[in-house]
C-alpha positions as CSV (number, residue, x, y, z in Angstrom):
1,M,0.0,-2.9,20.6
2,V,0.7,-1.4,17.1
3,L,-1.5,1.7,16.3
4,C,-2.8,1.6,12.5
5,C,-1.7,5.1,11.7
6,E,1.7,4.3,12.5
7,I,2.3,1.7,9.7
8,A,3.5,3.1,6.1
9,F,3.3,-0.1,4.3
10,L,3.3,-4.2,4.5
11,E,5.6,-6.3,2.5
12,A,5.0,-10.0,1.5
13,S,7.5,-12.5,1.9
14,R,5.8,-15.7,1.4
15,D,4.5,-16.9,5.0
16,Y,5.9,-13.8,6.5
17,S,5.0,-9.9,6.1
18,F,7.5,-6.9,7.1
19,I,5.3,-4.2,9.2
20,H,7.5,-0.8,8.2
21,F,6.1,2.1,10.4
22,R,6.3,5.5,9.2
23,D,9.2,6.1,11.7
24,G,11.3,3.7,9.3
25,K,11.3,0.9,11.6
26,K,10.4,-3.1,10.4
27,W,9.2,-5.4,12.1
28,L,8.7,-9.3,10.8
29,V,5.2,-11.0,11.6
30,V,4.6,-15.1,11.4
31,H,1.5,-14.5,9.1
32,P,1.3,-14.1,5.1
33,M,0.0,-10.5,4.0
34,K,-3.6,-11.8,3.5
35,T,-3.9,-12.4,7.3
36,V,-2.2,-9.4,8.3
37,L,-4.8,-7.7,6.1
38,E,-7.6,-9.3,7.7
39,N,-6.9,-7.5,11.1
40,L,-6.3,-3.7,9.3
41,P,-9.1,-1.2,8.3
42,S,-9.6,-2.1,4.6
43,T,-10.7,1.2,3.8
44,Q,-7.3,2.5,5.4
45,F,-5.3,0.4,3.5
46,Q,-4.7,-1.0,0.3
47,R,-2.8,-4.1,-1.8
48,I,-1.4,-2.6,-4.7
49,S,0.7,-5.9,-5.8
50,R,0.8,-9.1,-4.4
51,S,4.3,-8.2,-2.7
52,Y,2.7,-4.8,-1.4
53,T,-0.5,-3.3,0.5
54,V,-0.2,0.7,1.3
55,N,-1.4,2.7,3.9
56,L,-3.8,5.2,1.9
57,D,-3.1,7.9,4.7
58,C,0.7,7.9,4.0
59,V,0.8,7.9,0.1
60,T,2.7,11.3,-0.5
61,R,2.2,11.2,-4.6
62,F,0.5,9.3,-7.5
63,L,2.1,9.6,-11.0
64,G,1.0,6.8,-13.6
65,N,1.2,3.3,-12.7
66,M,3.0,4.1,-9.4
67,V,2.4,5.7,-5.6
68,Y,5.3,7.2,-3.4
69,I,5.3,7.2,0.1
70,G,7.9,10.2,0.7
71,E,10.9,9.2,-2.1
72,R,10.0,5.5,-1.6
73,D,8.0,4.0,-5.2
74,F,5.9,1.6,-5.4
75,L,4.5,0.0,-9.0
76,I,0.8,-0.5,-9.3
77,S,0.5,-4.4,-10.7
78,P,-2.7,-4.2,-13.2
79,A,-4.4,-6.9,-11.5
80,Y,-4.7,-4.2,-8.6
81,R,-4.8,-0.9,-10.9
82,E,-8.6,-0.3,-10.7
83,A,-9.0,-1.3,-6.8
84,V,-6.3,1.2,-6.3
85,W,-7.6,4.2,-8.5
86,S,-11.0,3.9,-7.2
87,C,-9.5,4.9,-3.5
88,F,-8.5,8.7,-4.9
89,T,-10.3,11.2,-6.5
90,F,-8.6,12.8,-9.6
91,L,-9.6,16.5,-11.0
92,G,-9.6,16.8,-14.1
93,S,-8.1,14.4,-16.7
94,V,-5.5,12.2,-15.5
95,R,-2.7,11.6,-18.0
96,G,-0.3,8.9,-17.8
97,I,-2.6,6.1,-16.8
98,R,-2.6,3.3,-19.0
99,K,-5.7,0.5,-18.4
């Protein structure tokens, strides 16, 4: 059994998905990301592109069109930008974000 809080992010690879854990381990599962996401809490995991979904609790920085989990950076695709931005509360004006 896997605890959701142990998952850092998901990576899609056609009909497979990689589950990347906070401790650096990686599992390959024989399910597309859509199926994996159906079994995870939508309030905790946000898709940021066709290839990646991040655990919002693991995001350490948000800069322009990028989110960071530690030193790893992830580009937010235009199709998912509004949904990703709505998950975060910004204080003051946000510079560098282009719609």
